[in-house]
C-alpha positions as CSV (number, residue, x, y, z in Angstrom):
1,M,-31.9,226.5,-125.4
2,A,-28.3,225.9,-124.2
3,S,-25.4,225.4,-126.6
4,N,-25.5,222.2,-128.5
5,H,-22.0,221.6,-127.3
6,F,-23.5,220.4,-124.0
7,L,-25.4,217.8,-126.0
8,S,-22.8,216.7,-128.4
9,D,-20.1,216.2,-125.8
10,C,-21.1,213.2,-123.5
11,Q,-18.4,214.1,-120.9
12,V,-19.6,217.7,-120.5
13,F,-23.2,216.6,-120.6
14,S,-22.8,214.1,-117.8
15,E,-20.9,216.6,-115.7
16,I,-23.6,219.2,-116.0
17,L,-26.4,216.6,-115.4
18,F,-24.6,215.2,-112.4
19,E,-24.6,218.6,-110.7
20,K,-28.3,219.2,-111.6
21,M,-29.3,215.8,-110.3
22,K,-27.6,216.4,-106.9
23,S,-30.3,218.9,-106.1
24,L,-33.1,216.5,-107.1
25,S,-32.0,213.3,-105.6
26,P,-30.1,213.1,-102.2
27,G,-28.9,209.7,-103.2
28,V,-27.0,211.1,-106.2
29,Q,-25.0,213.2,-103.7
30,E,-23.5,209.9,-102.4
31,L,-22.1,209.0,-105.9
32,E,-18.9,209.9,-107.6
33,L,-19.1,211.2,-111.1
34,Y,-17.8,208.0,-112.6
35,E,-20.5,206.0,-110.8
36,F,-23.1,208.3,-112.1
37,R,-21.8,207.8,-115.6
38,Y,-22.0,204.0,-115.2
39,G,-25.7,204.4,-114.5
40,L,-26.2,206.8,-117.4
41,T,-24.9,204.3,-119.9
42,E,-28.2,202.5,-120.3
43,M,-30.0,205.8,-121.0
44,L,-27.6,207.0,-123.8
45,P,-29.4,207.6,-127.1
46,E,-27.9,205.6,-130.0
47,K,-27.4,208.8,-132.0
48,G,-26.4,211.0,-129.2
49,W,-28.2,213.4,-126.8
50,N,-28.7,216.0,-129.5
51,S,-30.8,213.5,-131.5
52,I,-33.7,213.7,-128.9
53,N,-36.4,216.4,-129.4
54,L,-38.0,217.7,-126.3
55,D,-41.8,217.8,-125.7
56,N,-43.2,220.8,-123.9
57,R,-44.1,220.4,-120.3
58,K,-47.8,220.5,-120.8
59,S,-47.6,217.6,-123.3
60,I,-45.6,215.6,-120.8
61,E,-48.0,216.3,-118.0
62,N,-50.9,215.2,-120.0
63,R,-49.1,212.0,-121.0
64,I,-48.0,210.9,-117.5
65,N,-51.5,211.6,-116.1
66,S,-53.2,209.5,-118.8
67,R,-54.2,205.8,-118.2
68,S,-53.6,205.0,-121.9
69,F,-49.9,205.9,-121.5
70,Y,-49.4,203.3,-118.8
71,D,-51.5,200.7,-120.6
72,S,-49.1,201.0,-123.5
73,I,-46.0,200.2,-121.4
74,Q,-44.6,196.7,-122.1
75,I,-43.6,194.7,-119.1
76,K,-41.5,192.2,-121.1
77,P,-40.1,193.8,-124.2
78,M,-37.4,191.6,-125.6
79,K,-34.1,192.3,-127.4
80,K,-31.6,189.6,-128.3
81,G,-33.4,187.2,-126.0
82,H,-33.4,189.4,-122.9
83,I,-36.0,191.6,-121.3
84,V,-35.1,195.3,-121.8
85,L,-36.6,198.6,-120.6
86,D,-39.7,199.8,-122.4
87,P,-38.7,202.4,-125.0
88,E,-41.2,204.9,-123.7
89,I,-39.7,204.8,-120.2
90,I,-36.2,205.4,-121.7
91,H,-37.4,208.2,-123.9
92,L,-39.2,210.0,-121.0
93,S,-36.0,210.0,-118.9
94,Q,-33.8,211.0,-121.8
95,M,-36.0,214.1,-122.3
96,I,-35.9,215.0,-118.6
97,F,-32.1,214.6,-118.5
98,I,-31.7,216.8,-121.5
99,G,-34.2,219.4,-120.3
100,L,-32.4,219.7,-117.0
101,V,-29.1,220.3,-118.8
102,T,-30.5,222.8,-121.3
103,G,-32.7,224.5,-118.8
104,D,-35.9,223.7,-120.7
105,Y,-37.2,221.8,-117.6
106,S,-36.7,223.4,-114.3
107,P,-35.6,221.2,-111.3
108,E,-38.8,222.4,-109.5
109,W,-41.0,221.2,-112.3
110,V,-39.2,217.9,-112.5
111,D,-39.4,217.4,-108.8
112,E,-43.1,218.2,-108.7
113,N,-43.9,215.6,-111.3
114,F,-41.2,212.9,-111.0
115,Y,-38.8,211.1,-108.6
116,F,-35.5,209.6,-109.5
117,D,-34.6,206.1,-108.4
118,I,-30.9,205.5,-108.4
119,R,-31.0,201.8,-108.9
120,S,-33.5,202.0,-111.7
121,F,-31.6,205.1,-113.0
122,F,-34.6,206.7,-114.5
123,F,-37.5,208.9,-113.5
124,Y,-40.9,207.6,-112.3
125,H,-44.1,209.7,-112.2
126,R,-45.2,210.8,-108.7
127,T,-48.5,209.2,-108.0
128,V,-51.1,211.3,-106.3
129,Y,-53.1,209.4,-103.7
130,F,-54.7,212.3,-101.7
131,T,-57.1,213.5,-104.5
132,E,-59.7,216.2,-103.8
133,K,-62.3,213.5,-103.3
134,V,-60.1,211.7,-100.8
135,L,-59.4,214.9,-98.9
136,K,-63.1,215.7,-98.8
137,H,-63.8,212.3,-97.3
138,F,-61.5,213.2,-94.4
139,D,-62.7,216.8,-94.0
140,S,-59.5,218.0,-95.7
141,K,-57.4,217.6,-92.6
142,S,-55.4,214.9,-90.8
143,Y,-56.4,213.8,-87.3
144,K,-52.7,213.8,-86.1
145,S,-49.3,214.6,-87.7
146,F,-45.8,213.5,-86.8
147,E,-42.3,214.3,-87.8
148,Q,-41.7,213.0,-91.3
149,N,-38.8,210.7,-90.5
150,Q,-38.9,208.9,-93.8
151,K,-37.1,211.9,-95.2
152,K,-34.0,210.6,-93.5
153,L,-34.1,207.6,-95.9
154,E,-33.9,209.6,-99.1
155,H,-30.2,209.2,-99.6
156,L,-30.4,205.4,-99.4
157,Q,-30.5,203.3,-102.5
158,Q,-32.5,200.6,-100.8
159,I,-34.5,200.4,-97.5
160,G,-34.5,197.5,-95.1
161,Y,-37.3,196.8,-92.6
162,K,-35.3,198.1,-89.6
163,D,-34.8,201.5,-91.1
164,F,-38.4,201.6,-92.4
165,S,-39.9,200.5,-89.0
166,E,-37.8,203.0,-87.1
167,A,-38.9,205.9,-89.4
168,N,-42.6,205.0,-88.9
169,K,-42.4,204.2,-85.2
170,E,-44.5,207.2,-83.9
171,V,-47.3,207.0,-86.5
172,D,-47.5,203.2,-86.2
173,Q,-47.7,203.3,-82.4
174,F,-50.5,205.9,-82.6
175,F,-52.3,203.8,-85.2
176,I,-52.1,200.7,-83.0
177,E,-53.4,202.5,-79.9
178,S,-56.2,204.1,-82.0
179,V,-57.3,200.7,-83.3
180,K,-57.4,199.4,-79.7
181,K,-59.8,202.2,-78.7
182,I,-62.0,201.7,-81.7
183,I,-62.3,198.0,-81.0
184,S,-63.0,198.6,-77.3
185,A,-65.9,200.8,-78.4
186,R,-67.3,198.6,-81.1
187,G,-66.8,195.2,-79.5
188,I,-65.5,191.8,-80.7
189,P,-65.4,189.7,-82.8
190,I,-64.5,192.3,-85.4
191,L,-63.0,192.1,-88.9
192,L,-60.3,194.6,-89.9
193,A,-59.6,195.0,-93.6
194,I,-56.2,196.4,-94.4
195,A,-55.5,197.5,-97.9
196,G,-52.2,198.9,-99.3
197,A,-49.9,198.8,-102.2
198,T,-47.0,196.3,-102.6
199,A,-44.2,196.9,-100.0
200,A,-46.3,199.5,-98.1
201,G,-45.7,197.5,-94.9
202,K,-49.1,195.8,-94.5
203,T,-47.8,192.5,-93.4
204,E,-45.5,194.0,-90.8
205,I,-48.2,196.3,-89.3
206,V,-50.6,193.4,-89.1
207,E,-48.0,191.3,-87.2
208,R,-47.5,194.2,-84.8
209,L,-51.2,194.7,-84.3
210,S,-51.6,190.9,-83.7
211,T,-48.9,191.0,-81.1
212,A,-50.5,194.0,-79.3
213,F,-53.8,192.2,-79.1
214,Q,-52.4,188.9,-78.1
215,N,-50.4,190.6,-75.3
216,A,-53.7,191.9,-74.1
217,G,-55.1,188.4,-74.0
218,Q,-57.2,188.5,-77.2
219,K,-57.1,186.0,-80.0
220,T,-56.3,187.1,-83.6
221,A,-56.5,185.5,-87.0
222,S,-55.4,186.6,-90.5
223,I,-57.1,185.9,-93.8
224,E,-55.3,186.4,-97.0
225,L,-57.7,187.5,-99.7
226,D,-55.5,185.9,-102.4
227,N,-56.2,182.4,-101.1
228,F,-59.7,182.8,-102.6
229,F,-58.4,183.1,-106.1
230,T,-59.8,180.6,-108.6
231,D,-57.4,178.7,-110.9
232,R,-55.2,180.9,-112.9
233,D,-55.8,178.9,-116.1
234,H,-59.5,179.5,-115.7
235,R,-59.1,183.3,-115.2
236,E,-56.7,183.6,-118.1
237,A,-59.0,181.6,-120.4
238,K,-62.0,183.8,-119.5
239,G,-60.0,187.0,-119.5
240,I,-60.8,187.7,-115.9
241,D,-58.8,190.5,-114.3
242,S,-57.3,189.5,-110.9
243,L,-58.5,192.7,-109.5
244,G,-62.2,191.9,-110.0
245,K,-64.4,189.9,-107.7
246,E,-65.0,187.4,-110.6
247,A,-61.4,186.2,-109.9
248,F,-62.5,184.8,-106.5
249,H,-64.5,182.0,-105.0
250,L,-66.9,184.7,-103.9
251,K,-69.5,182.5,-102.2
252,L,-66.7,180.8,-100.2
253,L,-65.3,184.1,-99.2
254,L,-68.7,185.5,-98.0
255,Q,-69.4,182.3,-96.1
256,A,-65.9,182.3,-94.4
257,L,-66.1,185.9,-93.3
258,D,-69.7,185.5,-92.1
259,D,-68.8,182.4,-90.1
260,I,-65.7,183.7,-88.5
261,T,-67.3,187.0,-87.5
262,H,-69.9,185.0,-85.8
263,G,-67.4,183.0,-83.8
264,K,-67.2,179.9,-85.9
265,K,-64.1,177.9,-87.1
266,I,-63.7,178.2,-90.9
267,S,-62.3,176.0,-93.6
268,M,-61.3,178.1,-96.6
269,P,-59.4,177.6,-100.0
270,R,-55.7,177.5,-100.2
271,Y,-54.1,179.0,-103.3
272,N,-50.8,177.7,-104.8
273,F,-49.0,180.7,-106.1
274,I,-46.3,178.6,-107.9
275,N,-48.7,176.7,-110.2
276,G,-51.6,179.1,-109.9
277,S,-54.2,176.5,-108.7
278,S,-56.8,176.7,-106.0
279,S,-57.6,173.9,-103.6
280,H,-61.2,174.2,-104.6
281,G,-63.0,173.7,-107.9
282,L,-65.3,176.3,-109.5
283,D,-68.3,174.7,-107.8
284,G,-66.7,175.4,-104.4
285,S,-65.9,171.8,-103.6
286,L,-62.5,170.7,-102.3
287,K,-60.4,169.0,-104.9
288,P,-59.2,165.4,-104.2
289,G,-55.9,165.4,-102.2
290,R,-55.9,169.1,-101.5
291,I,-55.7,170.6,-98.0
292,P,-57.8,173.7,-97.1
293,V,-56.8,176.5,-94.7
294,E,-58.4,176.1,-91.4
295,I,-58.7,179.1,-89.0
296,E,-60.0,179.0,-85.4
297,P,-62.5,181.6,-84.1
298,A,-60.8,184.8,-83.0
299,D,-61.6,188.2,-81.4
300,I,-59.8,190.2,-84.1
301,I,-59.7,189.0,-87.6
302,F,-57.5,190.7,-90.2
303,I,-58.1,190.4,-93.9
304,E,-55.2,191.5,-96.1
305,G,-55.3,192.3,-99.8
306,N,-55.0,194.9,-102.5
307,F,-58.7,195.8,-102.5
308,P,-60.6,194.0,-99.7
309,F,-63.3,196.6,-99.3
310,L,-64.0,197.2,-103.0
311,I,-65.9,194.0,-102.9
312,E,-69.3,195.4,-102.0
313,E,-70.8,192.0,-101.0
314,I,-68.5,191.8,-97.9
315,L,-68.6,195.5,-96.9
316,H,-71.3,194.9,-94.3
317,L,-69.0,192.4,-92.5
318,I,-66.0,194.7,-92.2
319,G,-65.8,196.5,-88.8
320,I,-62.8,198.8,-89.7
321,K,-61.6,199.7,-93.1
322,I,-58.0,200.8,-93.3
323,V,-55.6,201.9,-96.0
324,Y,-51.9,201.6,-95.0
325,L,-50.1,204.0,-97.4
326,T,-46.4,204.5,-98.2
327,D,-45.3,206.7,-101.2
328,D,-44.0,205.0,-104.3
329,P,-40.3,206.1,-104.0
330,V,-40.0,204.5,-100.6
331,R,-41.9,201.3,-101.6
332,L,-39.7,201.0,-104.7
333,K,-36.5,201.0,-102.5
334,R,-38.1,198.4,-100.2
335,K,-38.9,196.2,-103.2
336,W,-35.4,196.4,-104.6
337,K,-34.0,195.0,-101.3
338,R,-36.8,192.5,-100.7
339,D,-37.7,191.2,-104.2
340,I,-34.4,191.6,-106.1
341,D,-31.6,191.3,-103.4
342,Y,-33.3,188.8,-101.1
343,R,-36.0,186.9,-103.0
344,K,-34.3,187.2,-106.4
345,K,-37.9,187.2,-107.6
346,Y,-37.7,189.2,-110.8
347,D,-35.5,190.1,-113.8
348,P,-34.4,193.7,-113.0
349,S,-35.7,195.1,-116.3
350,Y,-39.1,193.4,-115.9
351,F,-39.2,194.7,-112.3
352,R,-38.6,198.3,-113.4
353,N,-41.1,198.1,-116.3
354,R,-43.8,196.6,-114.1
355,Y,-43.4,199.1,-111.2
356,F,-43.4,202.1,-113.6
357,K,-46.6,200.8,-115.3
358,D,-48.5,199.6,-112.3
359,Q,-48.4,202.4,-109.7
360,F,-50.6,204.9,-111.6
361,I,-53.1,202.2,-112.7
362,M,-53.4,200.6,-109.2
363,A,-53.8,204.0,-107.6
364,Q,-56.7,204.8,-109.9
365,I,-58.5,201.4,-109.7
366,A,-57.7,200.2,-106.2
367,Y,-56.2,202.7,-103.7
368,Q,-57.8,206.0,-104.4
369,P,-61.3,204.4,-104.5
370,Q,-60.6,202.6,-101.1
371,M,-59.3,205.8,-99.6
372,E,-62.6,207.5,-100.5
373,I,-64.6,205.0,-98.4
374,C,-62.2,203.8,-95.7
375,D,-62.3,204.7,-91.9
376,I,-58.6,205.2,-91.5
377,T,-55.6,206.0,-93.8
378,V,-52.2,205.7,-92.3
379,D,-49.8,207.8,-94.4
380,T,-46.4,206.7,-93.2
381,T,-44.4,208.9,-95.7
382,G,-46.4,212.0,-94.8
383,A,-46.3,210.8,-91.2
384,A,-50.0,211.6,-90.8
385,F,-53.1,209.8,-89.4
386,W,-56.3,210.4,-91.3
387,V,-59.7,209.4,-90.0
388,T,-63.3,210.1,-90.9
389,P,-65.3,212.5,-88.7
390,E,-67.2,209.5,-87.2
391,I,-63.9,207.8,-86.1
392,A,-62.5,211.2,-84.9
393,K,-65.5,211.6,-82.5
394,L,-65.0,208.0,-81.3
395,L,-61.3,208.6,-80.6
396,D,-62.0,212.0,-79.0
397,Q,-64.5,210.4,-76.7
398,G,-62.0,207.7,-75.8
399,L,-59.5,210.5,-74.8
400,Q,-62.1,212.2,-72.6
401,D,-63.0,209.0,-70.9
402,N,-59.4,208.5,-69.9
403,L,-59.1,212.0,-68.4
C-alpha cells in the first residue's frame, strides 16, 4: 500500500491518477490536469479518498460478472429532486481510482476488465460477446479480418457517423458483397433479420444494404419489430418484459412475415413510442381512427430489432440471421453524440446509469444467445467477419464460380 499522503492530499492524488489514466485511456491524454480534476469532482468521496476500503480483485471480478449486481443498479436514484449516479457505480470507480494510485490494482488488470469513458467519467465493465459457445459456433475462427480502424477513434470523447462509417468501411463493404452472394445462391424473396445492440450501426447498415440492392434493380422493404409491441399499459399491468415474445402481437407478426415472404402486400401494426400505444387491440383488430403500416411486396425484406431470431415461431421464415456487433465503448460514444447532444433524449445521469446496467444484461439475454445461432456476425470493432461453416462453403463456392 502506498503512503496515505497520496490519499489525504487531493491535489497530489489527482496528479498521480492523471498520469496513470493517460496509459489507460487515450482520450485522457487530450486533457489538461485541471480539466481532469473537473471530471473527478463528481467522484470525490465525502470523507476523502482514504475513507474508501478496497476490495480484492477476485471479489470485484465476481461482482462485475454477476447478473445480480446489474439488477441492483438503480436507473433513477434521486437526490434533492434530481437523478444522480447509482452509489454502486460511484463506489466501483472510486476503488479503481484509488487502486491505481496505490498500486493495488495494476493498469493491466484494470484495462482487462474495464474501460473508462471520459464524458461519463467512470469505469464500465467490458462486456464479453465472443464466449466459448459463440466461438465454437463459428469453428473458433473468423472468415476474414481487416485492419482495426476503430482504434483511431479511441482518443475521441464522442463519435459521429462519418468517423464511424469510415472506420468500418472495409468490413462493411465485404459484408454487403457477401450478403449479395448468399442471396444470389438462396433466391428471393428472402427475409434478413439483423440484430444488434443500441448504437451498433444497424439502421445505417440496413440503409446501405437497401441502396446496394436497389441499385441492382431489386426491391427492398424494412420491418421494425418494435411496431408489433402491444400497448405499454397492458404490458406494465401484466408485468410483461419487453424482451419476451409475450410483448408482441405475435399472430400478426407471424402472418405479416409469412405473407411478405410469399410476395404479398402486408398491413401491420403501428406503434406510437410517445404514448406507448399500438394501432391494434389485443384481439389483433385495428383500433378506430388508427392507421396501420402498409408494406409492398419486396425481393429483400429486412427485419430489425434487439432479438428478432430469438422468437422461435418466426425462425423458419428467416433466410439470413445476422448480428451486427460494435463494442460497448464505441457505442457509448456514439450514444453521447446521438442521444444527448442531438436528440437531447435523456437526463445524463439516467443515461449513464442505464448504459452501465443494461449492457451486461442485454449481452446475456439477447446478443450472446443470438450469436450462438446466427449465420453471420459482423464485428466492426474487431474488424472481423464471422460466418458458420455452411455460409463459409457458400461464399467459397461463389468465389470459385467467379474465377
